[in-house]
N, C-alpha and C positions, 0 to 999 in steps of 0.2 A: 482910559477913563471911559466910561459908559456915556454914551450920548443921549440926549433927551429921549429919542424913538426907542433905543436900546432898552434904557430905564422903563419907559412906559410899555412896552411889549413884555418886559419881565412883571411887571405888576399885573399886566393882563392875564397873563399865563399862569400866574400863581395865585390868583385871587380866590377862585373855586376850591382849590385843594386848601387853603389857609383857611377858609371860611368852614369848610367840613371838619378840618382838624379843631378849630377854636369851638365849634358847636358840640364835638365830641367830648372836648375838656371843660367847658364852663355848661354845658346842658342848656342855654339859652339863646335862641337866635339872634335876639337885638344885642344883647351882650356880646356875643360874637363876632357880630357885624360891627360894632363899636371896637373891638379888639383887633381887627383885620384893619379897618381903616387907621388906627392910630399906629398901628407897626407899618403901613405903606407910607404914611406922612414923615414917621422917625426915618424909614429908609433912605425917602427922597429929601429930605432935609439934612440929615447928617451924614449919609453915606451915598448920595448921588453921584460923586465924582470918582467913585471907587470903579475899577475895571468891571466891566460886564461878568466876567466869569466869577468874581468875587461875592455878587449879588444875592445868589441862592442861600450860602452860608449865613452871611449876614443877616438877610431876611428871617431865616430860621430862629437865628438867636434872638432877633428883637422880638418875634411872635412868640416864643417861648417866655420871654422876660414880660411880655405884655401880660400875657396869660396869668404869670406868676404875681404880678402886680394886681390884676382883678382879685384874684384869691385873696390877697392881702387886704385889699380895701374891702372887701366882703366880710372877712373876719373882724375887721373893727367895726363896721358898720352893725354887724349883728352883735358883738360885744355891746355897744352904745344902746341899740334898741333893747335888750333884755334887760341892762342896767337901769335904763329909766322907763321901762315900760310899767312899772308900778305906782309913778309920781303923778299926782293929782294936781291939774291946775289950781292956782290960788283962787281963781274965779268959781271954781265949780264945788257946787252945794254937795253934790251927790257923792257918798263915801266909797260907793262901788264902781267909780269910772277907771275905767281902764283904756290907756291910749290906743293899745292895740287892738281894742273891741270897737274904737271908733274909726279905725283907718280903713278904709275900703279900696281894696286893689283895683287896678285897673282890669276890665273884663278883657279876656284872652291872655293876660299875664301868667307867666308861671306862679305869681302869687295868690291869683285868683284861683289857680287850679285846685280842684279838690286833693285832700291829703292821701285819699284812695288811690286816684289816678296818679299822683307823683309816686307814692309808694309801689305802685304796680309797674310804672314806667322805669323807675330805679332798679325793680328787681330784674326785670326782662334785660335791660342794659348790662347787668351785673352777671347774667346767665350768658349772654352772649360774648361779654368780655372772657368770662371762664371757659367757654367753648373754643374760641379762637385760641387762647393759650395752649389748649389741648392739641391743636392741631400740629401735624409734623411740620418742622422747621421751614423747609422749603415751600410747602403748600401756604403756610401763615404769610411769609414773606410775599409770596405772589399775589395773595389774596388783599393784603393790606396795601401793597402796592398799586394794585390796579383799582380797588374798589375804594380804598381810605385814600390814598393819595393820588387817585384819580389819574394814573399814569397810564400810557397806550400800552399797548401790547410790546411793541419794539423797544420803549423807555424802560420796562420793566426788564425784559431779556438781557438788555445792556446792563442794567444796574445789577441783576443776578448772575450775570456771566452765564447765560444758556440760551437756548433757542426759543424763539417765538413759540414754536409747538410745544415746548416744554411748560413756557408759562401758562399757556392755555390748558394744559393738562393738570397743572398743579391747581390752577383757579378753579377748574371744574370740579377735581376731587373734593378742593376746600369747600366748595359752595354745597356740594351734595353731603359732605359730614356735617358741615353745621346745619343744613335743614333736615337732616335725619336726628341729629342731636337735641336739635329745639322741639322737633315732633315728639319724641321721647318725652321730652320733659313738660309737654302738654303747652308749648308755646307757640301760638298762631300769629303770624305776623301778617 
């Protein structure tokens, strides 16, 4: 059974990686923070009495399910908005009233971002995703573990079954290959 201290240490250690993962998946920092917090609460409430060595896999499963739940809710919400976007309130005299036009998104939120910026950001993320997929397997693994999962060199070496020097070499080669590919495609980060 995990002690409160072990559970607390685990959650503290996984928080940044989980947040980065959620941001990458949902592309919204506020939603990602909510997802991570909900996942941590679920782990604590439902599985806090499990052995400490089971917590990482349980948390990953909870995090993935919480992200899927987010997308399900978004899909339903978007369906309702599109279904009722042309409904005029009974007290509205203007035949051209559109609920979506009267909605003012919160400044700084994703909804307030211009369509051009959203499209550009989405295109850059897609290009990066595609370029990461083109990396050799070992470079991709090392790159994702180090910079995506925020693992240190020793953890990455242990997970990959290689030396720390090999991890550094794979990461360096991956970073240079990505930079060159993005530069060739005209992407400047």
